[in-house]
N, C-alpha and C positions, 0 to 999 in steps of 0.2 A: 642493530641489527643489519649486519652487512651485507644481507639480503635487497636491500632497499637502497645501503652507501653508495654506490658509483655504477655508470653503467657498464654495461657486457660490451668488452671489445668484440670486434669480429672474429679474432682469430685465438679467443680465449675459448677453453670447453665450454660447452652450451651448460647453463645450471637451471635454465627458465625464468622467463619474465613474467609469469601469473603465479600468482599464492592463491589456494583456496582456502579458505577457511569455513568448517561445515560445523552444523550441530542442532539438535533438536529444539523445535521451539521455547524462547525465554531462557535461553541459556546464556542470553549477554552479546550475540553476536550485533546488533545495531550498536549497544554501546560499547564494543571494541572498536566498532567502523569509526565511531565518533571520536575515538580518542586516538587510533591511528591518523584521522584527518589532523587532529590536533596538533600531534605531533610532528608530522610532514610539514603542516602548514607553518609550526617555528623552524624547520628546517628550510622552508622554502623548497618544498620537494612534491608540493601538492597541485598535481596539474588541473584536479578536480575530483567532484563524487557527485554518486546520484544513488540518493536512497530510496528502492523503490516501494511501492505501495500498494497492496491489490486493489484496494476499494477507492484507488484514485486512478481516474482513467491516464491523466497524464504521466502518471509514475507507474504505468502497468503496460507500458508498450516499449516494445524493446528498441523500437527505431529511435525515440527519445534518449534513452541511454548514448548511441551513436552521436547521436546531434549535440547533445553535450559534451560529449569528449571533444567532437572536432571543434566546438564554440569556446571550448575552455584552452584549447593548444591554442587558437589563432589569438586569444586574449593574451596568452603569457611566452609566447614565441613569436617574434617577428616575422621569420623565414617559413613558419607555415601560415601566419598571417596573409602572407602576400598571396602566397601561392592559391589559397582561398578566395581572394579576393580576385584573382586574374581569370579563375575558373568561372565565377558570379559575372565578370565581365564581359567574356568569354561566351559565354550560356547564357542569355537574361532568363530562360524558361527554368534554369533550374531551381528547386523549391526543395521545402524540407521533404516533399513526400517521395522527391525522387533520388534523394540523397540514398545511395547504398555502400556496403562494405567493400567493392570495387572502387570506387569512387574514394573512399577515407585511403585505403590501399595506395591509390596512386598517387595522392598526397604523400605520403610516407616514403615514397617511392623518390619522389621529386624533389625532394628536400635537398637542398646544395649543402648543407652543413646540420648538425645536432647540438642539442643544447650541450653546456658545459658540466651538467650532473644530471641524474637521473628525474625523471617527472613520474610521477606515480598516481593512478585513476585508482578510486575507490569506488566499488560497486557493492552495496548492502542489499541484503535480501533477495536476489536475483529471483529466485524461487516465486514471488510473488508478483514478477513481469513477466508477460507471455503466457506463453504455454510449453507443451512438452516439445512442440515442434519449431518454433522460432526460436527459443532459448539455443539449442543448441547450433543453430545459424548465425545468432548473435557471437556465443562463444567461439566459434570457427575463425569469424571475424578476426576478433579481439587477440588470439593465439596468433593469426598470421601476421597481426599487425605489429605483436612484440617481437614477430621472428624478423620482422623486415627494419624495426626500429629496435635496436638495443638500447636505446635510451629510455623508452617504452616500457612501463612496468606496471600491471594491475592487479590489485588485490581482490578480492569476492569474497562475501561472504551469502551463504543459503544453507537453508535445509538440504540434507544428502536427499533430492528427489530423485528417482531413477533415472530422468533423462541428462540431469546433472551429473549425477555419479558415473553413469554409464559413458558420458562423452570423454570424462577424464581418465577411465578405467582402459579407453583405448588408445592412449596417448602415450608414446615415449615418455621416461618419468624425468627425463632430462627437459623437458620442455615443460615443465611446471611444479611446484612443491604444492604440498596440502595440510592443513591439521584438523585432527578432529579434534576440536573443544571440548569434549567428553572426557577424555584422555589426558587433556592438560594438567599436569605437573601443577601448576600455578592457580588453577581454577577453584580448588577450594579456598585456597588463602585469599583470594579476590572477590569472591562470595561473602565470608567472615569479615572483611574490611567492607564493605557495600552495607550489609545487614548491622554492624556497628552503626556505619553513620546513619542510616536510614532512624534506627531505634534511637540515637541521640537528637534526632529532629521529633518524635514522640515527646522523649522523656521531657524536652524544653515547651512543647505545647501543652504537655499535661501539669509540669513542675512536680516530675517524679523524682522519686528518691535514685542516687546511683548506685552502683549498676542495676541499669533495669533493661529486660527483663532479666529475673533469676538465670541463672547460669543453666540450670537443667533446663528451661524453658528455652532458653538461646538456642540450647543444641538441638533441644525438639526440631525448631522450627529450621537449622540449618540440615538437620537430617532427611524432613519432609520437602524440603525444597530440593532436594537432591541433584545441586548445582544451577536448578534454572535461577536464574537471578529476576524473573519476571514474578516468579512464587513470594520472592522478599517483597517485592514493589506492591504488588497487591495485597498484601499482607500489612503494610504500611498504609496504605491507601485506605484501605476497610477501618482501621483504627482513627482515621481521622475523624468521622463522625457518629462513632460510638458513645456509648456513655459511662462506661466502664474498661478503660483500658485492657486490667489486668484481666478481667472477666471475660474479655470480648477475645482476647489474644487465646487463653486456654480454652473456650469453646470451638475456636478456629482449628486449634491445633487435636483437638480431641475427635473432630469429624473429616479431618484431611487424613489420608493413608496411601499406601504405598511408593511406590517409586514413578518418578520422571511424569507423564501428563495425569496417571491415575491419580495423583496425589495432586498435580493441578486444577483437574477438573473437579475432584472432594472439597478442594479449597472453592471453588467460584460456587459449589453449591452450599457450599455452609455460607457464603455472604448470601446467597438468595433466601436459606433459611433464616439467618439472623435478622434479615429485614422485613422476615414476614411476607414475601412477596407471595402472594395467593395462585397458586397452581391453576389458573384457568384459561378459556380460550380467549378473551381481551387480552391478557400478556402474551399468549403466546402469537397472537395477532399482530400486537405492537412491534415484539421481535421480529418476527416475519416482514413486517413493512420494512424496516430498519435494516437487516440484513439484504432484501432484497433489491432496494435503491439505493445503498451506498456505494454498489462498485458505479453508478452513473454521479451520484450526488448526494451527500448528505443530509439530510430533509430535516426542519427546525421540529420540534415537540408538539406545534399545533398542528401541523402538516402530516407528521405522522398518525397523530390522533385522529385526523378527518380521513386518512385513505385506510387505518384501521379499520374505523367504524367504531372507535374509542373515546368515552367524554376524556378531555382535554389535561383536568386536574387527574387522572388517572396516568398519563403519561407524563405531567411533568412530575407528578411524584415519584415514580418509578426511575426514572433519569436523576433526579435528587438523590433517592435513596441508595442506588446501585451507582455511585459516584467512583466506586472502584473500579466498576467494570464499565462503566460508559462515560463517556464526556461529550462537551458541547464545543464544538471547533470553530472557534472566532474568525476563523479566517474565512470559513464558508457560512458568515452570519448566522453561526449557532447551531449550524448542524449537527446531529447526535452522530455520532462515530461509536465504537468499539474501541478500548483503551488496548487490544492488541488482539490480532489474527487469532491465535488460540482462543480467545472469547467465542467470535463467531462459530470455531470449529465445536465448541463443547455445546453452544447451542443446536446444533447440526448433530451431536453424537447421539447415541443410547444412553451416555453416563448422566444425560442433563433428563430429571424431571419435567422440563419444559421445553422437551425436545421439538424443533419446529423442521416442517418437511415444508422446506421452499415454494414447489412447485401446486401446494396445497395451499399456500397461505391466504392467498388473495383470491377469493372469486370475482370480485370487481375492484378497481381502483381508479384513481383517476391522476394521470400525469400532471403536475404542474409545469404551467409555461403562458405565457404574456403574450397577447397578438398587441398588430400595432392599432393606431385610432381609439385607443382607451376602451376597445369593445373586448366584454370577454362571454365565452362560451364555455359550456361543459358538457364531455362527453365518458363515457362508462369506457375502460379498456379491460380487458378481459387478459387474466393471467394464467391462464391456463398452459399446461406445455406444449400446447400448441392450438393453432387458429382454430376456431370451431367450425365445421361444414358449412354453415349455414351463412356465413359473412365472406362477401368476395373478396378477391385479391386484392384489392383497392379500397382501402381502409379511410372514411373520411372521418377526422375525430378533431378535436378541437378542445382545447385545456383552459383550466381556470389557473387564474395568476397566484402564485407566491412569494412574496418581496422576497425572502429566502432564497429562492431559487434562480439560478443565472438565467438570463433569456433564451440564449442559444445553447445552453450546454446540451439538451437533448437529442439535437439534430448532431451536433458534434461528433458525440459517443456513437452513436447509430449509425451515421453513415459512414464511420469508420472502420467499422468492421465489412464494408464492402457488399452488404444485403439488401441496401437500399439504392432506388436511382430517385434522384430528385428531380423535378422539374424547374423551369427558370422560376424565379422570385418574381409575384404577381405585382406590379406596378413597381417594378425596381428603381424607376427612377422619383417616386415620388414616397421612398421608406426614410428618404435622408440618410443612406450608408447601411440602416439598419435593416438588411436581408441575412440571409443564411450565409452566403456568398463574402459576407462583409463580417461573418462573425457576429453577429445580433439578433435583432429581431426580424418578421417579416412572415409573410404567408408559401407553403410552398406546397406542392404536391407529393406524396411519396408512395412507391410501388411496395406492397408487403406482398411475397410469394405464399403462396398458402401451407408454404412445409418451413415456413419460418417460426419459431417460436415465439411468442410477443414478447416476453421477457427477455429476449436476445435483441430489441428492438425496442425502437422508442416511437413507431408506428408516424402516423400522417398527421398534417395539415390540411381542411379544408380550406380553398381561397376565400378571403373574405374581401370582400368589396365594400369600398364606404358609403 
């Protein structure tokens, strides 16, 4: 791809150093981003990458994209590293929180030279990062950066969300390039290749005769997938735990219909029906807990069961049976996540017989956290859309320990949104460095304004004396 090959010279006609690849959920944007990164790495042109994820607080903040870009450029380009080091020496108060777009642009302007070849930074799923206010701000910084540094190029993948679409619409066409993946002429060929490779895995697992599935059934899968790679992947995952792959695949295709998300949601419904998941309050409560807590931290099955008021064996069975929709993330000590963002959206949609309304999901729940000195206390936390008038502006809440839950994470997640004002750590010198300010344990007071929804915050801890 010549767009990636060489840096644009200052006297050359502008062709744009930003490439926006967009498409509907499940069309293969993340797979494409991984492929692009691998290709750029082989060519020694990969500046770095950031894969956004809505249910991961660290991967859903726009500032972290900028910090990652600065970090990666400093690591591979010595003149840039020298500039950053000098700024850190001259300004000891400089912190990740104080870094902004103007500082990054200053770095680029002050560079005495440029790399020998273009360096490309890849951002995947930008729509899962920030909101419609913060994303355009980040995009403006990136566009300005590529204008000041012709050697720097940015590849962005996302859904065509309104704010992202509108941002590129008002830009001069010479400043960026774009591609609608749904209109890519090679998309159908790539989908077929991917489907064949995935079905080959099923053939090996079940010792099935080839070719499998039969051509008419394969074509039906391709038709109903409607260019969505996630459709193929979910079908394959569902076949891993079925009793008969032939019957399971045919049954799945009979219950999937329509095009695009309608077909995908039909597939998700058929998986729930095949696993005979009862459409009752217990299941909805479990899914509601999962979706509510995921933006802060994925919880283990036992904790989900406790918060949802459901017997633990039911949650374990549902997670195991729905392994094509849910999975346990070993990076978070077995926390349960959805396999794809579209699954969360399915459970919240009217197309789902098990539709979940998050604000009504939990009447009362307990947020897990450990207090120091080995003492444990538990208090109920309302998850209604607003704080009940009967509660005071300063809530005194304590939490139950869950070994799978990182001790400091709730404070970091809630304080980052600027809604809470912590006091000093109680007996900070006696916490052995384990206070909030050290990103560890500790006790602190947090004031919650009565207008702040509880589910947008992590609430407060009562000072616990020894």
